[in-house]
C-alpha positions as CSV (number, residue, x, y, z in Angstrom):
1,X,79.4,1.7,4.9
2,X,77.6,4.2,2.7
3,X,74.2,3.5,1.1
4,X,72.3,5.8,-1.2
5,X,68.6,5.4,-1.6
6,X,67.1,7.0,-4.7
7,X,63.3,7.7,-4.3
8,X,61.1,8.8,-7.2
9,X,57.5,8.9,-8.0
10,X,56.1,5.9,-9.8
11,X,55.1,6.2,-13.4
12,X,51.6,7.5,-13.7
13,X,51.7,9.5,-10.5
14,X,51.4,13.3,-11.2
15,X,54.6,15.2,-10.4
16,X,53.7,18.9,-9.8
17,X,57.2,19.8,-8.8
18,X,58.6,18.2,-11.9
19,X,56.1,20.1,-14.0
20,X,57.1,23.4,-12.3
21,X,60.7,22.7,-13.1
22,X,59.9,21.9,-16.7
23,X,58.0,25.1,-17.0
24,X,60.7,27.2,-15.4
25,X,63.3,25.7,-17.7
26,X,61.2,26.7,-20.7
27,X,60.9,30.2,-19.3
28,X,64.7,30.4,-19.1
29,X,65.0,29.5,-22.8
30,X,65.7,25.8,-22.5
31,X,63.5,24.5,-25.2
32,X,63.0,20.8,-25.9
33,X,62.5,19.7,-22.3
34,X,59.4,17.5,-22.7
35,X,59.2,16.2,-19.2
36,X,60.8,16.3,-15.7
37,X,60.5,13.9,-12.9
38,X,62.0,14.9,-9.6
39,X,63.0,12.8,-6.6
40,X,65.3,12.6,-3.7
41,X,68.5,11.0,-2.7
42,X,69.0,9.8,0.9
43,X,72.6,9.0,2.0
44,X,72.9,6.6,4.9
45,X,76.1,6.2,6.8
46,X,75.7,2.7,8.2
47,X,77.6,0.4,10.5
48,X,79.6,-2.4,8.8
49,X,77.5,-5.5,8.6
50,X,74.2,-3.7,7.9
51,X,72.4,-5.9,5.3
52,X,70.6,-4.9,2.2
53,X,67.5,-6.5,3.7
54,X,67.8,-4.0,6.6
55,X,68.1,-1.1,4.2
56,X,65.1,-2.4,2.3
57,X,63.1,-2.5,5.5
58,X,64.1,1.1,6.2
59,X,62.8,2.1,2.8
60,X,59.6,0.2,3.1
61,X,58.8,1.5,6.6
62,X,60.0,5.1,6.5
63,X,62.1,6.4,3.6
64,X,59.7,5.8,0.7
65,X,55.9,5.9,0.4
66,X,55.6,2.7,-1.5
67,X,52.1,3.5,-2.6
68,X,53.3,6.3,-4.9
69,X,57.1,6.1,-4.8
70,X,59.7,3.6,-6.1
71,X,63.2,3.4,-4.6
72,X,66.5,2.0,-5.6
73,X,69.4,1.2,-3.3
74,X,73.0,1.7,-4.1
75,X,75.7,0.4,-1.7
76,X,79.2,2.0,-2.0
């Protein structure tokens, strides 16, 4: 079973990497990019029978800093 966890900074949290990407895109001539938010994707190869509740527990305890990050789980 494959699960993907998408982790992004919460709205209102400064994203210096996103701002650096936005600036670099402007320097390369890509005008009109008003904002960039960056994040990470974590792919988990899990044993059959792993529950979404277990994946949520993984996110809450290790994969995301829930003070400043949001996460979304996608099970394939």
